[in-house]
C-alpha positions as CSV (number, residue, x, y, z in Angstrom):
1,M,86.3,94.2,106.1
2,P,87.1,93.9,102.4
3,T,84.2,92.2,100.8
4,I,84.9,88.8,100.5
5,N,85.9,87.5,97.2
6,S,86.5,90.8,96.3
7,T,89.2,91.6,94.2
8,I,91.9,94.6,94.8
9,P,94.0,96.0,92.0
10,V,97.8,96.0,92.4
11,A,100.7,97.2,91.1
12,H,104.3,95.6,91.7
13,L,106.9,98.1,91.9
14,N,110.3,98.2,92.7
15,I,111.8,101.6,94.2
16,R,115.1,101.6,95.3
17,G,115.6,97.9,95.1
18,A,113.2,97.2,97.0
19,A,109.8,95.2,95.9
20,L,106.7,96.8,96.6
21,L,102.9,96.0,96.2
22,V,100.6,98.6,96.1
23,A,96.9,98.0,96.7
24,F,94.4,100.5,95.8
25,P,91.4,99.5,97.7
26,E,87.6,101.4,97.6
27,G,85.4,102.5,100.0
28,D,85.5,100.7,103.3
29,Q,88.7,98.5,102.1
30,V,90.6,101.2,103.4
31,K,90.1,100.6,106.8
32,D,91.5,97.2,106.7
33,Y,95.0,97.3,105.9
34,A,95.9,94.3,107.9
35,A,93.6,92.0,105.7
36,L,94.5,93.0,102.7
37,Q,98.3,92.9,103.7
38,T,97.4,89.4,104.7
39,A,95.9,88.7,101.3
40,A,99.2,90.2,99.2
41,A,100.9,87.5,101.3
42,R,98.6,84.4,100.6
43,A,98.7,85.6,97.3
44,G,102.8,84.5,97.6
45,F,104.2,88.8,97.8
46,A,107.0,89.0,100.2
47,G,108.2,92.6,99.6
48,E,106.9,95.5,101.5
49,F,103.3,96.4,101.2
50,A,101.0,99.6,101.0
51,I,97.4,101.0,100.5
52,V,96.9,104.1,98.2
53,W,93.4,105.6,98.1
54,E,92.1,109.4,96.9
55,D,90.3,111.1,100.1
56,P,86.9,112.8,99.4
57,Q,88.5,116.3,98.2
58,G,90.7,114.0,95.6
59,R,94.1,114.0,97.5
60,T,96.4,111.0,97.9
61,R,96.2,109.2,100.6
62,F,98.8,106.2,102.0
63,I,99.2,103.3,104.4
64,A,102.8,102.2,103.4
65,P,106.5,101.8,105.6
66,P,108.2,104.7,106.9
67,Q,110.9,104.4,104.5
68,Q,108.2,104.6,101.5
69,H,106.9,107.8,102.4
70,P,108.9,110.1,100.8
71,F,108.3,108.0,97.6
72,F,104.2,108.3,98.0
73,Q,104.5,112.2,99.1
74,L,105.8,113.1,95.8
75,V,103.6,110.7,93.2
76,N,99.8,111.0,92.7
77,Y,97.2,108.8,92.6
78,G,96.6,108.9,88.9
79,Q,100.2,108.0,88.1
80,L,100.4,105.0,90.8
81,R,97.0,104.1,89.6
82,A,98.1,103.7,85.8
83,Q,100.8,100.9,87.0
84,V,98.1,98.6,87.9
85,N,99.1,95.1,86.6
86,G,97.5,92.7,88.4
87,S,95.1,92.2,91.9
88,I,95.2,90.1,94.9
89,Q,91.8,88.5,96.1
90,A,90.5,89.8,99.7
């Protein structure tokens, strides 16, 4: 579960007309997708939600709605992380 009162960086994106909020959790926060999604909704975000992280080998990993998988399979972590333009409280 995310640390109480932790701040998670996010990027607000628009992918083919769909509002998408991408969160960049760290460590054990990756395991609690539902809590992060709830935090995004609590912050007023009503679009699609995804989380992205790098695994220990430096590969980009994600949990996202199925329709967004092609997008996340093409971009790398650095490209996404460079788009951070906000945060949510978890």
